[in-house]
N, C-alpha and C positions, 0 to 999 in steps of 0.2 A: 634662268634659262637663256637670257640674252647672251651671256658669256659663252654658252654652249653653241649658240647659233654662229657667233663670230668665229670661234675656233673651228667649228665643224666645216666651214668653208675650206679650211686648209687641209682637212682630212679627206681621205678617199671615202666614197660611198660605202664600200665594204667595211671599212673601219668603223664608220658611224653606225652601221647596221649591227655590227658585232657589239659595240658598246651598248646600244639600246637593248639587244637581246640579253646581255649580261645583267642589266638593271632589271629587266622583266623577270629574269631567272631569280634574282635576289628577292624581288617582291613576292614571287611564288613561294620561295623558301620561307619567307616570313609568315605567309598565310597558312602554310601547312606545318609549320614548326611544332605546334603543340600536339597535333594528332600523331605526327611521326615520332615525337619523343614519347608520347603515351604508348605507342605500339612497341617501343623498345623493351618495356618491362615484361610483357608476356613472352616476347622472343627470348629474352635473357633467361626467363624462368624455364622455358622449354629446353634451352641449351644446357642449363645446369642439371635439370632432371635427366636429360639424355645421357650426360656424362656420368651421373651418379648410378645409373642403371647398369653400367658396364663394370662397376667396382663393387665387389662383395662387401657387405656391412655386417659387423658382428653385433654392434650395439645401436639400436634404432635412435635413441636419444642423442648420442654423440654424432651419429650420422646426420640427424636432422639439424643439429647445431652447425655442423660443417656445411651442409647444403645452404643454410641461411647465410652463413658468412660468405660462401662462394657467390651466392646471388647478389648480395649487397655489394661485394667487391666488383663483380662483373658490371652491375648497373652503374656504379660510380665511375669505373674506368671508361665505359661507353659514353657517359655524360660529359666527362672531361674531354674525350675525343671530339664529341659533337661541338662543344664550346670552342675547342681549339680550331676546328674546321671553320666555324662561323667567324671566329676572330680573323683567320687568314683571309677569308672572302671579303670581310668588311675592310681590312687593310688594303687589299687590292682595289676595292671599289673607291676607297678614299683617295688612293694614289691616282686613280683614273680621273676622279673629279678634279683633283688638283691640277693634273696635266691638262685637262680640258677647260680649266678656269671656270668651273661651275660648282654649285653646291646642291647635292642630292643626298638627302638623309633618309634612308629607308628604315633602318633600325640600328641598334647598337648591341654590344655584348651583354648589357644589362637586360635587354629584352629576352635574350637567349636564356639567361639564368632565371629570370622570372618564370618563363615557360617551364623550365626544368623543375623549379620549386612547386609550381602548380600541379605538375604531374606526380611529383613525389609526395606531396603533402596529403595527409589522410582526409 
């Protein structure tokens, strides 16, 4: 943190406040990550079921198989997007730390995937 104090003197108060708020936001993201990822599966299930109700089905077994494929694909796509968004945020945070000559490690992309695996595992 000493490096942050030295460089912070060169930055405006508003800039420093913005950086602090950004890191607090990342910390909040980390603490809520698992519950938010867990809530994604029921939402995806609802979306797939709502889409399926608008399409007539001739064969219930084939329709059930297609619904399951759609659900799995939807969940995987959303998880990839979540991981990509976290990776982008973490890269930005890392660049900010480098620019401010300080080291703050909140979490990394492996933490995101661990949380995704916890939610998906039976």
